[in-house]
C-alpha positions as CSV (number, residue, x, y, z in Angstrom):
1,X,0.0,0.0,0.0
2,X,1.5,3.2,-1.1
3,X,1.0,6.6,-2.7
4,X,2.4,8.0,-5.9
5,X,2.3,11.2,-8.0
6,X,3.9,12.5,-11.1
7,X,3.5,14.5,-14.3
8,X,4.3,14.6,-18.0
9,X,5.7,17.9,-19.1
10,X,5.0,18.6,-22.8
11,X,7.1,21.8,-22.8
12,X,10.4,19.9,-23.0
13,X,12.0,22.8,-21.2
14,X,12.2,21.4,-17.7
15,X,15.6,20.1,-16.5
16,X,16.1,16.7,-15.0
17,X,16.8,18.4,-11.7
18,X,13.6,20.4,-11.7
19,X,11.6,17.3,-12.8
20,X,12.9,15.4,-9.8
21,X,12.5,18.2,-7.4
22,X,8.8,18.8,-8.3
23,X,8.0,15.1,-8.3
24,X,9.7,14.8,-4.9
25,X,7.6,17.6,-3.5
26,X,4.4,16.0,-4.9
27,X,5.3,12.7,-3.4
28,X,6.1,14.3,0.0
29,X,2.4,15.2,0.4
30,X,1.6,11.5,0.5
31,X,4.0,10.5,3.2
32,X,1.0,9.3,5.3
33,X,0.3,6.7,2.6
34,X,3.9,5.5,2.6
35,X,6.0,6.4,5.6
36,X,8.7,3.7,5.1
37,X,10.4,4.7,1.9
38,X,10.3,7.1,-1.0
39,X,11.8,7.5,-4.5
40,X,11.7,9.6,-7.6
41,X,12.4,8.5,-11.2
42,X,12.6,10.8,-14.3
43,X,12.9,10.6,-18.0
44,X,14.2,14.1,-18.8
45,X,14.0,13.5,-22.6
46,X,10.3,12.8,-22.4
47,X,9.5,15.2,-19.5
48,X,8.2,12.4,-17.3
49,X,8.6,12.3,-13.6
50,X,7.3,9.7,-11.1
51,X,7.4,10.1,-7.3
52,X,6.5,7.4,-4.9
53,X,5.9,6.8,-1.1
54,X,6.0,3.3,0.2
55,X,4.2,1.5,3.0
56,X,6.2,-1.7,3.1
57,X,3.8,-4.8,3.2
58,X,5.4,-7.4,1.0
59,X,9.2,-7.6,0.6
60,X,10.4,-5.1,3.2
61,X,13.9,-5.0,1.6
62,X,15.4,-2.6,-0.9
63,X,14.3,-5.0,-3.6
64,X,10.8,-3.5,-3.2
65,X,11.8,0.1,-3.7
66,X,9.8,2.2,-6.1
67,X,9.6,3.6,-8.7
68,X,10.7,0.2,-10.0
69,X,12.1,-0.8,-13.5
70,X,11.1,-3.9,-15.2
71,X,13.7,-6.7,-15.6
72,X,14.0,-5.9,-19.3
73,X,14.2,-2.2,-18.6
74,X,11.4,-1.1,-20.9
75,X,8.9,-0.2,-18.1
76,X,9.0,1.8,-14.9
77,X,6.1,1.8,-12.4
78,X,4.8,3.6,-9.4
79,X,2.3,1.2,-7.8
80,X,-0.2,1.4,-5.0
81,X,-2.0,-1.6,-3.7
82,X,-1.7,-5.4,-3.6
83,X,-1.8,-8.2,-6.1
84,X,-3.0,-11.2,-4.1
85,X,-2.3,-13.9,-6.7
86,X,1.2,-12.6,-7.6
87,X,2.9,-15.8,-6.5
88,X,0.6,-17.8,-8.9
89,X,1.5,-15.3,-11.6
90,X,5.2,-15.8,-10.9
91,X,4.9,-19.5,-11.3
92,X,3.0,-19.1,-14.6
93,X,5.7,-16.7,-15.8
94,X,8.5,-19.0,-14.8
95,X,6.7,-22.0,-16.4
96,X,6.5,-20.1,-19.7
97,X,10.2,-19.0,-19.6
98,X,9.1,-15.4,-19.5
99,X,11.4,-14.0,-16.8
100,X,14.5,-12.6,-18.6
101,X,17.9,-13.5,-17.2
102,X,19.4,-10.1,-18.1
103,X,18.2,-6.6,-19.0
104,X,16.9,-6.4,-22.5
105,X,16.7,-2.6,-22.5
106,X,19.0,0.2,-21.5
107,X,18.7,-0.2,-17.8
108,X,21.8,0.0,-15.6
109,X,22.2,-2.3,-12.7
110,X,21.9,0.6,-10.2
111,X,18.4,1.2,-11.4
112,X,17.2,-1.9,-9.7
113,X,18.4,-0.8,-6.2
114,X,20.5,-4.1,-6.0
115,X,22.9,-5.6,-8.5
116,X,21.2,-7.2,-11.5
117,X,21.3,-10.9,-11.5
118,X,19.4,-13.8,-13.0
119,X,15.8,-14.5,-11.9
120,X,13.8,-12.4,-9.5
121,X,15.3,-9.6,-7.5
122,X,12.9,-10.0,-4.6
123,X,9.4,-11.2,-3.7
124,X,7.3,-8.0,-4.1
125,X,4.1,-8.0,-6.2
126,X,5.3,-4.9,-7.9
127,X,8.1,-6.8,-9.6
128,X,5.6,-9.5,-10.6
129,X,3.4,-6.9,-12.2
130,X,6.2,-5.5,-14.3
131,X,7.2,-9.0,-15.4
132,X,3.5,-9.7,-16.3
133,X,3.3,-6.5,-18.4
134,X,6.5,-7.4,-20.2
135,X,5.2,-10.8,-21.0
136,X,1.5,-10.2,-21.8
137,X,1.0,-6.4,-22.2
138,X,-0.9,-4.0,-20.0
139,X,-4.4,-5.1,-20.7
140,X,-3.8,-8.8,-20.4
141,X,-1.7,-8.4,-17.3
142,X,-4.6,-6.5,-15.6
143,X,-7.1,-9.2,-16.5
144,X,-4.8,-11.8,-14.8
145,X,-4.3,-9.8,-11.6
146,X,-6.4,-10.4,-8.5
147,X,-6.1,-7.5,-6.2
148,X,-6.7,-3.8,-5.4
149,X,-4.4,-1.3,-7.0
150,X,-3.7,1.8,-8.9
151,X,-0.5,2.5,-10.8
152,X,1.3,4.7,-13.3
153,X,3.4,2.8,-15.8
154,X,5.8,4.5,-18.2
155,X,6.7,2.7,-21.4
156,X,10.2,4.0,-22.2
157,X,10.2,2.6,-25.7
158,X,6.9,4.1,-26.9
159,X,6.9,7.0,-24.5
160,X,3.4,6.3,-23.4
161,X,2.1,6.6,-19.8
162,X,-0.5,4.0,-18.6
163,X,-2.7,4.8,-15.7
164,X,-4.8,1.9,-14.3
165,X,-7.2,1.2,-11.5
166,X,-8.6,-2.0,-9.9
167,X,-11.9,-3.5,-10.8
168,X,-14.1,-2.2,-8.0
169,X,-12.3,1.0,-7.3
170,X,-10.6,0.2,-3.9
171,X,-7.6,2.4,-4.7
172,X,-7.8,6.0,-6.0
173,X,-6.3,7.6,-9.1
174,X,-6.7,11.2,-10.2
175,X,-5.4,12.8,-13.4
176,X,-5.8,15.8,-15.7
177,X,-4.1,18.2,-18.1
178,X,-3.3,21.8,-17.0
179,X,-1.2,24.2,-19.0
180,X,0.2,21.5,-21.1
181,X,1.1,19.3,-18.1
182,X,-0.5,16.0,-17.3
183,X,-0.8,15.7,-13.6
184,X,-1.6,12.4,-11.8
185,X,-1.6,10.9,-8.4
186,X,-3.2,8.9,-5.6
187,X,-4.7,12.0,-3.9
188,X,-5.6,15.5,-5.0
189,X,-3.2,17.1,-2.5
190,X,-0.3,15.8,-4.5
191,X,-1.2,18.2,-7.3
192,X,-0.7,21.3,-5.3
193,X,3.1,21.5,-5.3
194,X,3.1,21.5,-9.1
195,X,3.3,25.1,-10.5
196,X,0.8,24.3,-13.3
197,X,-2.0,23.2,-11.0
198,X,-5.0,25.5,-10.9
199,X,-7.2,24.8,-7.9
200,X,-10.4,26.1,-9.6
201,X,-13.6,24.8,-7.9
202,X,-16.1,23.1,-10.2
203,X,-19.4,24.4,-9.1
204,X,-21.3,21.7,-11.0
205,X,-19.4,19.0,-9.2
206,X,-20.3,20.8,-6.0
207,X,-23.9,20.3,-6.8
208,X,-23.3,16.6,-7.0
209,X,-21.9,16.7,-3.5
210,X,-25.1,18.2,-2.3
211,X,-27.2,15.6,-4.0
212,X,-25.2,12.5,-3.0
213,X,-22.9,13.5,-0.1
214,X,-19.9,12.6,-2.4
215,X,-18.6,13.6,-5.8
216,X,-19.1,10.7,-8.3
217,X,-16.5,9.7,-10.9
218,X,-15.3,11.0,-13.3
219,X,-15.8,14.4,-11.6
220,X,-13.7,16.0,-8.9
221,X,-14.1,19.2,-7.0
222,X,-11.5,20.8,-9.3
223,X,-12.1,21.8,-12.9
224,X,-10.0,19.8,-15.4
225,X,-9.2,17.0,-13.0
226,X,-10.8,13.6,-13.2
227,X,-11.1,10.3,-11.4
228,X,-10.1,7.3,-13.4
229,X,-13.1,4.9,-13.4
230,X,-12.7,1.5,-11.7
231,X,-11.8,-1.4,-14.0
232,X,-10.1,0.8,-16.6
233,X,-6.7,1.9,-17.9
234,X,-5.8,4.8,-20.0
235,X,-2.8,5.5,-22.3
236,X,-1.5,9.1,-22.5
237,X,1.5,10.7,-24.1
238,X,2.8,14.2,-24.9
239,X,1.6,13.5,-28.5
240,X,-1.7,12.0,-27.6
241,X,-3.3,14.2,-24.9
242,X,-6.9,13.1,-25.0
243,X,-6.9,9.4,-24.2
244,X,-10.1,7.4,-23.4
245,X,-10.3,5.0,-20.5
246,X,-10.4,1.4,-21.8
247,X,-12.3,-1.2,-19.7
248,X,-10.7,-4.5,-18.8
249,X,-13.5,-5.4,-16.4
250,X,-17.0,-4.1,-16.4
251,X,-19.6,-4.4,-13.6
252,X,-22.2,-3.9,-16.3
253,X,-21.0,-6.9,-18.3
254,X,-20.7,-9.0,-15.2
255,X,-24.3,-8.2,-14.2
256,X,-25.6,-9.1,-17.6
257,X,-23.5,-12.3,-17.8
258,X,-24.9,-13.3,-14.4
259,X,-28.4,-12.9,-15.7
260,X,-27.8,-14.8,-18.9
261,X,-25.8,-17.6,-17.2
262,X,-27.4,-17.9,-13.8
263,X,-26.2,-20.3,-11.1
264,X,-28.1,-23.5,-11.7
265,X,-27.6,-25.2,-8.3
266,X,-29.7,-25.3,-5.1
267,X,-29.5,-22.8,-2.3
268,X,-27.3,-25.2,-0.3
269,X,-24.9,-25.6,-3.2
270,X,-24.7,-21.8,-3.6
271,X,-23.8,-21.5,0.1
272,X,-21.1,-24.2,-0.3
273,X,-19.6,-22.4,-3.4
274,X,-19.7,-19.1,-1.7
275,X,-17.9,-20.5,1.4
276,X,-15.1,-21.8,-0.8
277,X,-14.8,-18.5,-2.7
278,X,-14.7,-16.4,0.4
279,X,-12.1,-18.7,2.1
280,X,-9.9,-18.4,-1.0
281,X,-10.3,-14.6,-1.0
282,X,-9.6,-14.2,2.7
283,X,-6.6,-16.5,2.6
284,X,-5.1,-14.6,-0.3
285,X,-5.6,-11.3,1.5
286,X,-4.0,-12.5,4.7
287,X,-0.6,-12.6,2.9
288,X,1.7,-9.9,4.5
289,X,5.2,-9.5,5.9
290,X,3.8,-7.2,8.7
291,X,1.2,-7.6,11.5
292,X,-2.3,-8.1,10.3
293,X,-5.8,-7.8,11.8
294,X,-9.4,-7.0,11.0
295,X,-12.2,-4.5,11.7
296,X,-15.1,-6.2,13.6
297,X,-18.3,-4.2,13.9
298,X,-20.4,-7.3,14.9
299,X,-22.5,-7.1,11.7
300,X,-22.7,-9.9,9.2
301,X,-20.1,-8.7,6.8
302,X,-17.2,-8.1,9.1
303,X,-18.1,-11.1,11.2
304,X,-17.9,-13.3,8.1
305,X,-14.5,-12.0,7.2
306,X,-13.2,-12.5,10.7
307,X,-14.7,-15.9,11.0
308,X,-13.0,-17.1,7.8
309,X,-9.7,-15.5,8.9
310,X,-9.8,-17.3,12.3
311,X,-10.7,-20.6,10.6
312,X,-7.5,-20.4,8.6
313,X,-5.2,-19.0,11.2
314,X,-3.1,-20.9,13.7
315,X,-3.2,-18.0,16.2
316,X,-5.9,-15.6,17.4
317,X,-6.7,-12.9,14.8
318,X,-6.4,-9.4,16.1
319,X,-9.8,-7.6,15.8
320,X,-10.8,-4.0,16.5
321,X,-14.1,-2.3,17.2
322,X,-15.2,1.0,18.6
323,X,-18.3,1.8,20.6
324,X,-20.4,4.9,21.4
325,X,-22.3,5.5,24.6
326,X,-25.3,7.0,22.7
327,X,-28.1,4.5,22.3
328,X,-28.7,3.5,18.7
329,X,-25.1,4.0,17.6
330,X,-23.3,1.2,19.5
331,X,-22.5,-2.3,18.2
332,X,-19.5,-2.8,20.3
333,X,-21.2,-5.3,22.6
334,X,-22.2,-7.5,19.6
335,X,-18.7,-7.3,18.2
336,X,-17.3,-8.4,21.6
337,X,-19.6,-11.4,21.7
338,X,-18.6,-12.5,18.2
339,X,-15.0,-12.1,19.0
340,X,-15.4,-14.1,22.2
341,X,-17.1,-16.9,20.3
342,X,-14.4,-17.0,17.5
343,X,-11.5,-16.6,20.0
344,X,-9.9,-13.5,18.5
345,X,-7.5,-11.2,20.2
346,X,-10.0,-8.3,20.5
347,X,-9.5,-4.6,21.3
348,X,-12.3,-2.2,21.7
349,X,-12.5,1.5,22.4
350,X,-15.6,3.4,23.7
351,X,-15.4,6.8,22.1
352,X,-16.7,10.0,23.8
353,X,-18.4,12.7,21.8
354,X,-15.3,14.9,22.5
355,X,-13.0,12.3,21.0
356,X,-15.2,11.9,17.9
357,X,-15.6,15.6,17.3
358,X,-11.9,16.1,17.6
359,X,-11.6,14.3,14.3
360,X,-13.7,16.8,12.4
361,X,-10.9,19.5,11.9
362,X,-8.8,16.8,10.2
363,X,-11.5,15.7,7.7
364,X,-10.6,18.3,5.0
365,X,-7.0,17.1,5.0
366,X,-7.9,13.4,5.1
367,X,-10.4,13.5,2.3
368,X,-8.8,16.1,0.0
369,X,-12.1,17.0,-1.6
370,X,-15.4,17.7,0.2
371,X,-16.8,14.4,1.4
372,X,-20.0,14.3,3.5
373,X,-20.5,10.7,4.7
374,X,-20.5,11.3,8.5
375,X,-19.5,7.6,9.1
376,X,-16.0,8.9,8.1
377,X,-15.6,9.8,11.7
378,X,-15.9,6.3,13.3
379,X,-14.1,4.8,10.3
380,X,-11.1,7.0,11.1
381,X,-11.3,6.2,14.8
382,X,-11.3,2.4,14.3
383,X,-8.4,2.8,11.8
384,X,-6.4,4.7,14.3
385,X,-7.2,2.1,17.0
386,X,-6.0,-0.8,14.7
387,X,-2.9,1.0,13.6
388,X,-1.6,0.9,17.1
389,X,-1.1,-2.9,16.7
390,X,-1.2,-3.8,13.0
391,X,-0.2,-2.5,9.6
392,X,-2.9,-4.3,7.6
393,X,-6.5,-4.7,8.5
394,X,-9.2,-6.6,6.6
395,X,-12.6,-5.0,6.3
396,X,-16.2,-6.2,5.7
397,X,-17.2,-3.5,3.3
398,X,-19.0,-4.4,0.1
399,X,-21.5,-7.0,1.4
400,X,-24.5,-4.7,1.1
401,X,-23.8,-3.9,-2.6
402,X,-22.9,-7.5,-3.5
403,X,-25.5,-9.4,-1.6
404,X,-28.5,-7.0,-1.6
405,X,-28.1,-5.9,2.0
406,X,-29.5,-2.3,2.0
407,X,-32.9,-1.6,3.5
408,X,-33.6,0.7,0.6
409,X,-33.7,-2.3,-1.8
410,X,-36.9,-3.9,-0.5
411,X,-38.3,-0.5,0.4
412,X,-38.0,0.8,-3.1
413,X,-39.4,-2.4,-4.5
414,X,-42.5,-2.2,-2.2
415,X,-43.0,1.5,-3.1
416,X,-42.9,0.9,-6.8
417,X,-45.3,-2.1,-6.5
418,X,-47.8,0.3,-4.8
419,X,-47.4,3.3,-7.1
420,X,-46.1,1.9,-10.4
421,X,-49.5,1.0,-11.8
422,X,-50.9,4.5,-11.1
423,X,-50.7,6.8,-14.3
424,X,-47.9,9.3,-14.2
425,X,-50.2,12.4,-14.3
426,X,-52.0,11.1,-11.2
427,X,-48.8,10.4,-9.4
428,X,-47.5,13.8,-10.2
429,X,-50.7,15.4,-8.8
430,X,-50.5,13.4,-5.6
431,X,-46.8,14.4,-5.1
432,X,-47.7,18.1,-5.7
433,X,-50.6,18.0,-3.2
434,X,-48.7,16.1,-0.5
435,X,-45.7,18.5,-0.6
436,X,-47.8,21.6,-0.4
437,X,-48.7,20.8,3.2
438,X,-45.9,21.6,5.7
439,X,-44.4,18.5,7.3
440,X,-45.1,19.5,10.8
441,X,-48.9,19.6,10.0
442,X,-48.6,15.9,8.8
443,X,-46.7,15.1,12.0
444,X,-49.6,16.4,14.1
445,X,-52.1,14.4,12.0
446,X,-50.2,11.2,12.2
447,X,-49.9,11.5,16.0
448,X,-53.6,12.0,16.2
449,X,-54.7,9.0,14.1
450,X,-51.7,6.7,15.0
451,X,-50.9,6.0,11.3
452,X,-47.5,4.4,10.4
453,X,-45.7,5.0,7.2
454,X,-43.6,2.2,5.5
455,X,-40.1,1.7,6.7
456,X,-36.9,2.1,4.7
457,X,-37.3,5.8,4.1
458,X,-34.6,7.7,5.9
459,X,-36.5,10.5,7.7
460,X,-36.8,11.7,11.3
461,X,-40.6,12.4,11.5
462,X,-43.8,11.1,9.9
463,X,-44.1,14.4,8.0
464,X,-40.6,14.2,6.6
465,X,-41.2,10.5,5.6
466,X,-44.5,11.4,3.9
467,X,-42.8,14.2,2.0
468,X,-40.1,11.8,0.9
469,X,-42.7,9.2,-0.1
470,X,-44.6,11.9,-2.0
471,X,-41.5,12.9,-4.0
472,X,-41.2,9.2,-5.1
473,X,-44.6,9.6,-6.8
474,X,-42.9,11.8,-9.4
475,X,-40.8,8.8,-10.6
476,X,-41.5,7.7,-14.2
477,X,-39.6,4.4,-13.9
478,X,-38.2,2.3,-11.0
479,X,-34.6,3.6,-11.3
480,X,-35.9,7.1,-10.5
481,X,-37.3,5.8,-7.2
482,X,-33.8,4.6,-6.3
483,X,-32.3,8.0,-7.3
484,X,-34.8,9.8,-5.2
485,X,-34.0,7.6,-2.2
486,X,-30.2,8.2,-2.4
487,X,-30.6,12.0,-3.1
488,X,-30.2,14.5,-0.3
489,X,-30.8,18.0,-1.7
490,X,-33.4,17.4,-4.4
491,X,-32.5,20.4,-6.5
492,X,-28.9,21.0,-5.7
493,X,-28.4,23.3,-8.7
494,X,-30.7,25.8,-7.0
495,X,-28.5,25.7,-3.9
496,X,-25.1,26.1,-5.6
497,X,-24.9,29.4,-7.4
498,X,-23.8,29.2,-11.0
499,X,-24.0,25.4,-11.1
500,X,-25.6,23.1,-13.7
501,X,-25.8,19.6,-12.3
502,X,-23.9,17.2,-14.6
503,X,-25.2,13.8,-15.6
504,X,-24.0,10.6,-14.0
505,X,-24.7,6.9,-14.4
506,X,-27.6,7.3,-11.9
507,X,-29.6,9.4,-14.4
508,X,-28.4,8.0,-17.7
509,X,-30.6,5.0,-18.8
510,X,-28.1,4.3,-21.6
511,X,-25.6,3.1,-19.0
512,X,-28.0,0.8,-17.2
513,X,-27.9,-2.9,-17.9
514,X,-31.3,-4.4,-18.8
515,X,-31.7,-6.5,-15.7
516,X,-35.0,-8.2,-14.9
517,X,-35.1,-7.6,-11.1
518,X,-35.4,-4.1,-9.8
519,X,-33.2,-5.1,-6.8
520,X,-30.4,-6.1,-9.2
521,X,-30.7,-2.8,-11.0
522,X,-30.3,-0.9,-7.7
523,X,-27.4,-3.1,-6.7
524,X,-25.7,-2.3,-10.0
525,X,-26.1,1.5,-9.6
526,X,-24.7,1.2,-6.1
527,X,-21.8,-0.9,-7.3
528,X,-20.7,1.7,-9.9
529,X,-21.4,4.8,-7.8
530,X,-21.9,4.7,-4.1
531,X,-19.5,1.8,-3.5
532,X,-16.4,3.3,-5.2
533,X,-17.1,6.9,-4.6
534,X,-18.4,6.9,-1.1
535,X,-17.7,3.6,0.8
536,X,-14.3,2.8,-0.6
537,X,-13.2,6.5,-0.5
538,X,-14.2,6.7,3.1
539,X,-12.2,3.6,4.1
540,X,-9.1,4.3,2.0
541,X,-8.6,7.9,3.2
542,X,-9.4,7.2,6.8
543,X,-7.0,4.2,7.0
544,X,-4.2,5.7,4.9
545,X,-4.5,8.8,7.0
546,X,-2.9,6.7,9.8
547,X,-0.7,4.6,7.4
548,X,-2.9,1.5,7.7
549,X,-3.6,-0.7,4.7
550,X,-7.1,-2.0,4.4
551,X,-8.2,-5.0,2.3
552,X,-11.8,-6.0,1.3
553,X,-12.3,-9.7,0.7
554,X,-16.0,-9.4,-0.2
555,X,-14.9,-7.4,-3.2
556,X,-12.7,-10.1,-4.7
557,X,-13.9,-10.0,-8.2
558,X,-14.5,-13.7,-8.3
559,X,-16.9,-13.4,-5.3
560,X,-18.6,-10.5,-7.0
561,X,-19.0,-12.4,-10.3
562,X,-20.5,-15.4,-8.5
563,X,-22.9,-13.2,-6.5
564,X,-24.2,-11.7,-9.7
565,X,-25.0,-15.2,-11.0
566,X,-27.4,-15.7,-8.1
567,X,-31.0,-14.6,-8.6
568,X,-32.3,-11.7,-6.5
569,X,-34.7,-14.2,-4.7
570,X,-31.7,-16.1,-3.4
571,X,-30.1,-12.9,-1.9
572,X,-33.2,-11.3,-0.6
573,X,-35.6,-13.5,1.4
574,X,-38.6,-12.3,3.5
575,X,-37.5,-8.7,3.1
576,X,-34.0,-9.4,4.4
577,X,-30.9,-9.4,2.2
578,X,-27.6,-11.3,2.2
579,X,-29.2,-14.7,2.6
580,X,-26.2,-16.8,1.2
581,X,-23.7,-14.7,3.2
582,X,-25.7,-15.2,6.3
583,X,-25.8,-19.0,5.8
584,X,-22.0,-19.0,5.4
585,X,-21.6,-17.1,8.7
586,X,-24.0,-19.5,10.5
587,X,-21.4,-22.2,9.9
588,X,-19.0,-20.4,12.2
589,X,-21.1,-18.2,14.5
590,X,-24.4,-19.2,16.2
591,X,-27.5,-17.7,14.6
592,X,-28.7,-16.3,17.9
593,X,-25.6,-14.1,18.1
594,X,-26.3,-12.5,14.7
595,X,-30.0,-12.2,14.2
596,X,-30.8,-8.6,15.2
597,X,-31.8,-5.4,13.4
598,X,-29.2,-3.9,11.1
599,X,-27.4,-0.9,12.5
600,X,-25.4,1.8,10.6
601,X,-21.9,2.8,11.4
602,X,-22.6,6.4,12.2
603,X,-22.5,9.1,14.8
604,X,-25.4,11.4,16.1
605,X,-24.6,14.3,13.9
606,X,-28.2,15.6,14.2
607,X,-27.8,15.9,18.0
608,X,-24.3,17.3,17.8
609,X,-25.3,20.1,15.4
610,X,-27.8,21.3,18.0
611,X,-25.3,20.9,20.8
612,X,-21.5,20.8,21.0
613,X,-21.1,21.5,17.2
614,X,-23.5,24.4,17.2
615,X,-21.0,27.2,17.3
616,X,-18.6,25.6,14.8
617,X,-21.5,24.9,12.3
618,X,-23.0,28.3,12.9
619,X,-19.8,30.1,12.0
620,X,-19.5,28.1,8.7
621,X,-23.2,28.6,7.9
622,X,-23.4,32.2,8.8
623,X,-25.8,33.8,6.3
624,X,-23.7,36.9,5.6
625,X,-20.6,34.7,5.1
626,X,-22.4,32.4,2.7
627,X,-23.6,35.3,0.7
628,X,-20.2,37.0,0.6
629,X,-18.4,33.8,-0.5
630,X,-20.9,33.2,-3.2
631,X,-21.0,29.4,-3.5
632,X,-24.5,28.8,-2.0
633,X,-27.9,30.2,-2.0
634,X,-27.6,31.7,1.5
635,X,-31.3,32.0,2.1
636,X,-32.0,28.3,1.4
637,X,-29.2,27.1,3.6
638,X,-30.1,29.5,6.4
639,X,-33.7,28.3,6.4
640,X,-32.7,24.7,6.9
641,X,-30.2,25.6,9.6
642,X,-32.7,27.6,11.6
643,X,-35.3,24.8,11.3
644,X,-32.8,22.2,12.4
645,X,-31.7,24.3,15.4
646,X,-35.3,24.7,16.5
647,X,-35.9,21.0,16.3
648,X,-38.7,21.3,13.8
649,X,-36.9,19.2,11.2
650,X,-33.9,17.0,10.9
651,X,-31.7,18.5,8.1
652,X,-28.5,17.0,9.4
653,X,-27.6,15.2,6.2
654,X,-28.3,18.3,4.1
655,X,-26.3,20.6,6.4
656,X,-23.4,18.2,6.7
657,X,-22.9,18.4,2.9
658,X,-22.6,22.2,3.1
659,X,-20.5,22.0,6.2
660,X,-18.0,19.6,4.7
661,X,-17.5,21.9,1.7
662,X,-17.2,25.0,4.0
663,X,-14.7,23.3,6.2
664,X,-12.8,21.9,3.2
665,X,-12.6,25.3,1.5
666,X,-11.5,26.9,4.8
667,X,-8.6,24.5,4.9
668,X,-7.9,24.8,1.2
669,X,-8.2,28.5,0.4
C-alpha cells in the first residue's frame, strides 16, 4: 500500500533536476500513505517524472523500492496496492520461460536498487506486475491480476504513460491536463506542489456533492481533474493528450452475464460455493510480511470476514471495534460477543463525543475534496485504533452492494409495487398535493390517528417521511425511485450558485444494464457509484491517514461475479438481504448471536449540530458569510439551519454536505 504522484511535461523545457524536485515535493504530500520509503524517477528526454511513497507490506527489503524498473528495462512503475495472486503469476511466468535472465533494454544495474542478476530480484508483487506487463502487455496483465491497486506505468520505448485502477475502485487515481502538463496521483493534495496546478472549484461537481454526499466519478471538486473509473486503464502521451479509458473489467458486463448464465444449483450448493470462494479470497488477503488484523463491527459482513480469517489462522486474529455511549449508535457489545465466540484477540474502544468531534478538523485534509458521509468519523477512529497494533486490516465493506443488503432495496421495490400502476399524471398530482402541506402539519395528523408509514425511508418524523414518499410519486420508472432515495438535496443546482448539475450513471438509462429484477438494477447502480465513490473512498482515506492498509475480501472480483449469477430471490428473502452470506456465517457463528436489526456505522450528527457542534457549524453557515463567499444560496441554507436548530426538522444530512464543503474550503483557500 503506497501513494504516488507525477507529471508529464509537454514543454520539454524542464531540466532533469527540476523534474525530480517537483516530483519529490508532490510525493512528499503522500508520506502518510507511505512512511517507510520514497523515491523519484525521471525521463528528462520525455518530460516524465514519477514520485513514490512506500508503506512496506510485501518484501520489506530494498528490492521492493519504487519507482521500479522492469527486468527488461522497458517499463517503470509507481504502484499502490496489492496483487494477491502474484505468486501464482510468478509460477506461470516461470513456467513459460518469460522471466528474462538479463536486462533487454538500456537499464543500468543501479536502477534496480540491488545488483542485477538472473531471476527475480525480490518477492514483491510490484516486480511480478512488471514481469507480467513485459510478458503479456498491460491489458492482459490487468485481467490476470487479482487485487486492489492503482498504478502509473511508463513505457520508455513508446513514450506512453499508462494509468490503471482496480476492478471495483478500492484504490484511487486522479489525473488531468493543466497548462500542457499531465498531472496524476493517488490524492488531489499531491497536485498542489506543481506550479501548473490551478485549484479552480467546479461548481457543477459541488452540486453533485449536495445531492449524494460525495462527488461521483469521473468528476472531482477541481475543474479539469478527473477520477479514473474503476476497472479501466488509459494510455496518455505528450503527442496523444486526449486518451479514453479502456475497460478491462466491467460491472455492467458482469451483471448481464450473471443474468444470462445464472447459477443452476440449489441454495445449499450456492452457500457451499460461496464459502469456498470467500475462504480463497480471505486466505489470499492474509498474505503480508507485517502484523495483520481486521475491523469487527459485529455485523454480518465483518463477522464473516473475521470468522474465515480465524478458521484459517493458527493464532488468534487481532480484531478491533469502537463503541459509542449513545443509544442506537453502538454495536461494540455485539462485536465483543462475536470475538469471544471466535476466540480472537479483541480490542475495543468506547469513544466519547469529544474524541469523535476532535476528528472533524482533520477531515478536510484526510479527504482532499469535500466528502459528507459522517461515518467517516468512526471509520477514522477504528483505523487509528487498529494502527496501534497492525499495519494491515481486513474490512467487511461491500457486502450490502454485492448481496442485496441495504434496506432501501426492499423498500424501493415495495414503493414501486404500490405506485407503479398509477398513471404518471395522477402520481405527479399526488406528489404536488402532499408536498404543499408543511411536514409539521402531517406530524400532528399522524400523531392524532396513529398511522404508520412504510419503513426504509430515511427521515426523522412522519411528516418528513411522507414528504419523501410523495416525492417518489414523481418517478416515471423504478430507477428514478432509487435515485430519489439516495438523493439528499433534491434540486442542488438551485442551492449552488452558478451550477448546472452534470449527468452521472444514476440518471443515464443508456448506461443501465437491462436486468430483470429491480433489486439487481439498484445493486448495479450502487456498485458503480456509491461503493467506489463513497464507501471505498471513506475507508481508503481514513485508513491511509494513519498509514494503515485495508483489504476488502468481499470485493474479490471472483466473489462479485459469483454473486451476480445468483437470482435476487436467493439474496433477498422475507425482506432481508444477504441470505447466502448469512448461511456461510452461521457455519462459524451461532445464529442467535447474529439475528438482530441492522445498524449503521454512524454518529449522532443531528444531535451534535444542535449541541456541541452548534458554534462551529453556525460560523460556517453564517448567512452573511455564505452570501459573501458566493457558492451557496444563503437563504435556502439558512432556512434549513434555523429549522434544524429549532428541532422542527432534521436537516443534518443536508447541512453536513454544506459544512464539509465549507470546512474543506477553509482548509484549502
